[in-house]
C-alpha positions in Angstrom: 0.0 0.0 0.0 1.4 3.4 -1.0 1.7 6.3 1.5 -1.1 8.3 -0.2 -3.3 5.2 -0.1 -2.6 4.8 3.7 -3.4 8.5 4.3 -6.8 8.0 2.5 -7.6 4.8 4.4 -10.3 4.6 7.0 -7.9 3.4 9.8 -5.7 6.5 9.4 -8.7 8.9 9.4 -10.2 7.1 12.4 -7.0 7.4 14.4 -6.7 11.2 13.5 -10.3 11.8 14.6 -9.6 9.9 17.9 -6.4 11.9 18.5 -8.2 15.2 17.9 -11.1 14.2 20.3 -8.6 13.0 23.0 -6.6 16.3 22.6 -9.7 18.5 23.1 -10.9 16.3 26.0 -7.5 16.5 27.8 -7.4 20.3 27.2 -10.9 20.7 28.5 -10.2 18.6 31.7 -6.9 20.5 32.2 -8.7 23.9 31.9 -11.4 22.8 34.4 -8.8 21.5 36.9 -6.7 24.7 36.5 -9.7 26.9 37.1 -10.6 24.9 40.2 -7.1 25.0 41.5 -6.6 28.7 40.9 -10.2 29.7 41.9 -10.6 31.3 38.5 -13.3 33.9 38.5 -13.4 34.2 42.3 -12.1 37.5 43.6 -12.1 39.1 47.0 -12.1 42.9 47.4 -9.2 44.0 49.7 -10.5 45.9 52.7 -9.1 49.2 53.8 -6.9 48.5 56.8 -5.2 51.9 57.1 -5.7 53.5 60.4 -6.4 50.2 62.2 -4.2 48.6 64.8 -2.4 45.4 63.6 -4.7 43.3 65.8 -7.9 44.7 64.2 -6.3 44.4 60.8 -5.8 40.7 61.3 -9.5 40.3 62.3 -10.7 42.3 59.4 -8.5 40.4 56.9 -9.6 37.0 58.3 -13.2 38.0 57.8 -12.4 38.3 54.1 -10.3 35.1 54.0 -7.1 37.1 53.6 -3.8 37.1 55.5 -1.7 40.0 56.7 2.0 40.5 57.4 3.8 43.6 58.8 6.8 44.2 56.6 7.9 47.7 57.5 7.4 50.6 59.9 8.3 54.3 60.0 7.3 57.2 62.1 4.8 59.9 61.0 4.1 62.4 63.8 0.6 63.4 62.4 -0.7 59.7 62.5 -1.7 57.6 65.5 1.2 55.5 66.8 1.0 51.8 66.1 -1.6 52.0 63.3 -1.3 50.9 59.7 0.0 53.6 57.3 0.1 51.7 54.0 -1.0 48.4 52.6 -0.2 46.4 49.5 -2.4 45.5 47.6 -4.3 48.8 48.0 -7.9 48.9 49.2 -10.6 47.7 46.8 -8.1 45.7 44.7 -9.4 42.3 43.7 -7.3 39.3 44.9 -7.6 35.6 45.4 -8.6 33.9 48.6 -5.7 33.5 51.2 -3.7 36.3 49.6 -1.3 38.1 52.0 -1.7 41.8 52.5 1.7 43.5 53.4 1.4 46.3 55.9 3.5 49.2 57.0 2.8 50.5 60.5 3.4 53.8 62.2 6.3 53.3 64.7 5.6 54.2 68.3 8.9 56.1 68.6 10.5 58.3 66.0 13.7 57.3 64.4 16.7 59.0 65.9 19.4 60.4 63.5 22.8 62.0 64.1 22.8 65.8 63.7 24.9 66.9 60.7 27.5 69.7 60.9 25.9 72.8 59.2 28.4 75.3 60.5 30.0 77.1 57.5 27.4 76.0 55.0 25.4 78.5 53.1 21.6 78.7 53.8 20.9 76.8 50.6 23.4 74.0 51.5 22.2 73.8 55.1 18.5 73.5 54.0 19.4 70.7 51.5 21.4 68.8 54.2 18.6 69.3 56.8 16.1 67.8 54.3 18.4 65.0 53.3 18.7 63.9 56.9 14.9 64.0 57.4 14.8 67.1 59.5 13.0 70.4 58.9 14.3 73.9 58.7 13.1 75.9 61.7 13.5 79.5 62.7 16.1 81.5 60.7 18.0 84.3 62.5 20.5 86.7 60.9 23.3 88.5 62.6 26.0 90.7 61.0 29.0 88.6 59.8 31.1 88.6 56.7 30.8 84.9 56.1 27.1 84.7 54.9 27.0 81.1 56.2 25.5 79.2 59.2 27.2 80.3 62.4 25.1 78.4 64.9 22.7 75.4 64.7 20.0 75.0 67.4 17.5 72.3 68.4 14.7 73.2 70.8 16.3 76.6 71.5 19.7 75.1 72.5 22.9 74.7 70.5 23.3 71.2 69.2 26.6 69.7 68.3 27.2 67.6 65.2 26.8 63.9 66.0 24.2 64.2 68.7 21.2 61.9 68.1 17.8 63.7 67.7 14.4 62.6 66.4 13.8 62.5 62.7 11.5 65.3 61.6 12.8 67.7 64.2 13.1 71.4 63.4 16.6 72.8 63.3 17.0 76.6 63.9 19.8 78.4 62.2 21.7 81.6 63.0 23.2 82.9 59.7 25.7 85.6 59.0 24.3 88.5 57.0 27.5 90.1 55.6 27.3 93.5 57.3 29.4 95.6 59.7 32.7 94.5 60.9 33.9 91.2 62.3 34.4 92.7 65.9 30.7 93.6 66.2 29.5 90.3 64.7 31.6 88.3 67.2 30.0 90.2 70.1 26.5 89.5 68.7 27.4 85.8 68.3 28.5 85.6 71.9 25.2 87.3 72.9 23.2 84.8 70.9 25.0 81.9 72.4 24.3 83.0 75.9 20.5 83.3 75.2 
């Protein structure tokens, strides 16, 4: 029997039809099983856990068949301590059952950072350094001095030395030279400022 004759035979056509039926049957069963395993079409809306304590967040998540895990914390003065600041996935996002929601909580104590040395820096440089370290620029005072740079750095009204640890987000007051009068007068004014 020739090859063309075999291809045209009933046995060959019957086997091809059986293979096609088996292929589609296996594909259909695999799709059903995959959908069952992955819960295809089933979605849970992520609740808004921000502002809750971690304990309340666990309860709220369990009610929705979700899990929670605290992965980070940082301090925000304006928010209540020990509460959730951020979550991933975000609220109202659709997820599968037993998905883990990753939480960032507000630390109960602010991070403490070493005070940088701002003496001799221009106002622009000092402001950039203050922001880089996570502090805020506080009250600015000017006194006559030829340098036009930071002469004194203060924290809560007192002189602060570089390297001292203070809370992140603190305000740093600066006394800056103004470039007027002579050096003798400015030194007297600096001494007066330091004794205040």
